[in-house]
ROVO-561321 format. One record per residue (C-alpha): residue in one letter; x, y negated, z negated. Coordinates in steps of 0.25 Angstrom, whole numbers, padded with zeros to 4 digits, always signed. Example, Ala and Ser with C-alpha at 12.3 -4.5 7.8 and 13.67 -1.06 7.14 Angstrom:
// ROVO-561321
A+0049+0018-0031S+0055+0004-0029
This chain:
// ROVO-561321
M+0081+0094-0039T+0082+0106-0047Y+0077+0115-0035Q+0087+0109-0026S+0098+0112-0035Q+0094+0126-0037R+0092+0128-0021F+0107+0122-0019S+0112+0132-0029L+0105+0144-0023S+0110+0140-0009V+0125+0139-0013S+0123+0153-0020V+0118+0159-0007S+0128+0152+0002V+0140+0158-0007S+0134+0172-0007V+0133+0172+0008S+0147+0167+0010Q+0154+0177+0001S+0147+0189+0007Q+0155+0199+0015P+0152+0200+0030S+0145+0213+0028L+0135+0207+0019K+0131+0195+0029A+0118+0201+0033S+0114+0203+0018S+0119+0189+0015T+0111+0183+0026M+0098+0191+0021N+0101+0186+0007L+0102+0171+0012H+0089+0173+0019L+0082+0178+0006F+0089+0166-0002I+0083+0156+0008L+0069+0163+0007F+0070+0162-0008L+0074+0147-0007V+0061+0145+0002L+0053+0152-0009I+0059+0144-0020T+0057+0131-0013T+0042+0134-0011L+0040+0138-0025T+0048+0127-0031W+0040+0116-0022S+0027+0122-0026T+0030+0123-0041S+0036+0109-0040A+0023+0103-0034Q+0015+0109-0045A+0024+0104-0056N+0024+0090-0050C+0009+0089-0050T+0002+0083-0062R-0012+0089-0064V-0016+0082-0077C-0023+0068-0078N-0025+0063-0092G-0027+0077-0097E-0036+0082-0086S-0030+0092-0076V-0033+0095-0062A-0031+0108-0055Y-0022+0111-0043P-0021+0105-0033F-0024+0092-0040G-0015+0083-0048F-0011+0069-0051S+0004+0068-0045D+0011+0069-0032G+0014+0084-0034C+0000+0088-0034E-0007+0094-0022I-0019+0084-0023R-0016+0072-0031L-0027+0064-0039N-0025+0052-0048C-0024+0051-0063S-0028+0037-0067E-0022+0030-0079G-0035+0033-0087G-0034+0048-0084D-0044+0049-0073I-0042+0058-0061R-0044+0050-0048V-0044+0050-0033G-0038+0037-0028G-0036+0026-0039E-0050+0025-0044Y-0059+0037-0041N-0061+0047-0052V-0061+0061-0049Q-0074+0068-0055N-0071+0082-0052I-0062+0091-0044T-0067+0104-0038S-0061+0115-0029D-0063+0107-0017R-0068+0093-0021I-0064+0081-0029L-0075+0073-0034V-0072+0058-0036N-0080+0047-0042L-0084+0036-0032P-0092+0025-0040A-0101+0016-0031K-0094+0003-0028C-0099-0008-0019D-0085-0013-0014R-0077+0000-0013K-0070-0001+0001F-0072+0010+0010D-0058+0013+0013E-0057+0018-0002I-0063+0031+0004R-0049+0034+0009V-0045+0037-0006F-0053+0049-0005N-0046+0055+0007S-0032+0061+0005D-0023+0072+0009N-0030+0081-0001F-0045+0076-0002A-0055+0069+0006L-0070+0065+0005S-0079+0077+0007S-0092+0078+0014R-0099+0079+0001N-0099+0064+0000G-0110+0054+0004L-0102+0041+0005L-0110+0028+0002L-0103+0016+0010E-0107+0002+0013K-0104-0008+0024C-0102+0002+0035N-0102-0002+0050S-0111+0010+0053T-0121+0019+0047L-0115+0033+0043N-0123+0045+0044D-0136+0036+0046C-0136+0035+0031V-0139+0022+0024V-0143+0020+0009S-0148+0008+0002T-0137+0002-0006A-0147-0003-0017R-0153+0011-0019V-0139+0017-0021E-0136+0006-0031N-0149+0007-0039H-0150+0023-0038F-0136+0024-0045N-0137+0011-0053L-0125+0005-0046Q-0120-0009-0046K-0126-0016-0034C-0117-0019-0022D-0117-0033-0016T-0123-0031-0002R-0124-0045+0003D-0114-0042+0015N-0120-0028+0017S-0133-0021+0019S-0141-0014+0008T-0137-0001+0013M-0125+0008+0012N-0121+0020+0021C-0119+0034+0016Y-0110+0044+0023S-0109+0059+0022E-0104+0070+0032D-0115+0075+0041D-0111+0090+0039P-0104+0091+0025D-0104+0106+0026R-0095+0105+0039E-0087+0093+0035E-0080+0094+0022F-0075+0079+0022V-0080+0066+0025N-0076+0060+0039L-0069+0047+0036K-0068+0043+0050Q-0083+0042+0052L-0083+0033+0039D-0072+0024+0044D-0080+0022+0057A-0092+0017+0049R-0082+0006+0043C-0089+0006+0030Q-0083-0004+0020I-0088+0001+0006L-0087+0015+0000F-0098+0013-0011S-0099+0027-0016S-0102+0042-0013V-0112+0053-0015T-0107+0067-0016V-0116+0078-0011D-0114+0092-0016V-0123+0104-0012N-0123+0114-0023G-0121+0126-0014S-0120+0127+0001G-0121+0114+0008S-0129+0121+0020T-0140+0125+0010P-0150+0113+0009S-0157+0119-0003M-0145+0118-0012P-0145+0107-0023V-0137+0095-0019S-0130+0086-0029L-0127+0071-0026E-0116+0064-0034F-0116+0049-0032Q-0102+0041-0034L-0094+0054-0032L-0085+0057-0020D-0082+0071-0016L-0068+0074-0011G-0063+0087-0004W-0049+0091-0007W-0038+0101-0002V-0024+0105-0003R-0015+0102+0008G-0007+0114+0015E-0009+0128+0018C-0019+0137+0010S-0012+0141-0004C-0023+0148-0012D-0023+0158-0023K-0024+0173-0018N-0038+0173-0024A-0043+0160-0017S-0047+0156-0003C-0042+0144+0005R-0050+0134+0012N-0044+0125+0022V-0049+0111+0021S-0051+0102+0034Y-0053+0087+0035A-0054+0079+0047N-0053+0092+0056R-0040+0096+0050T-0036+0106+0039V-0030+0098+0027G-0028+0108+0017Y-0035+0119+0009R-0042+0123-0004C-0042+0136-0012H-0054+0142-0018C-0053+0154-0028N-0061+0166-0023E-0073+0171-0030G-0070+0176-0044F-0058+0167-0045A-0056+0154-0051G-0045+0143-0050D-0040+0132-0040G-0037+0143-0030F-0023+0137-0026A-0010+0146-0026A-0003+0134-0032G-0014+0131-0042N-0020+0141-0052G-0025+0150-0041C-0037+0159-0044R-0040+0168-0056R-0052+0177-0058G-0063+0169-0064
């Protein structure tokens, strides 16, 4: 409302200035009008950007998250802040950590979690990454030729036993065949298998280059890895590089990463990059 009022006032001022100008000054007046229009466009862009930042709540129960994350509609990537002060994805999945390209979410083993719940982890700004090994039950077909013993999983991780009276004693596991080439999980292939239960997930992380077998590998059970991005064209700090993110064979957004020797979120609209 304030911005609209200011714009109307400036428009009237320009109009009056042009109408009162002498004929010999028409060209100059026209140029001034063009400059005013350009000024208005710049002010509009600046006001919109500032407004979007101001309308984003980035604190949940005293804990803040960095740009581009937040907890309100004005945020670039919206997470949820529960009544108890937990940072969540969806209604019930607690966020364990946020990095420069990942959101790590707790996915407790659960015998009756419907497979369709997996769609909570795919949004306009994040999706299941190929670092996940999904544990699924009651599938119509085998995925990746991978089958594991349900009892072994339950016993190894000291989990509550599932009722398998209407199912076999095994569960399916799924991961992308080439995680170095595909950053995200192919949901269509999962849908085709018609699995009914999303039991849990194992996050696989290679500490170094994924193409080097000798590098140490860490496995985190009951943890889900989401890759995130900001929609739109690259808008990074001058000391950052921009990486386009592709999902399902199309570019969906980008991430910013500070260059070597600099630290920060890398985004022009965030805190940018500063010398480390």
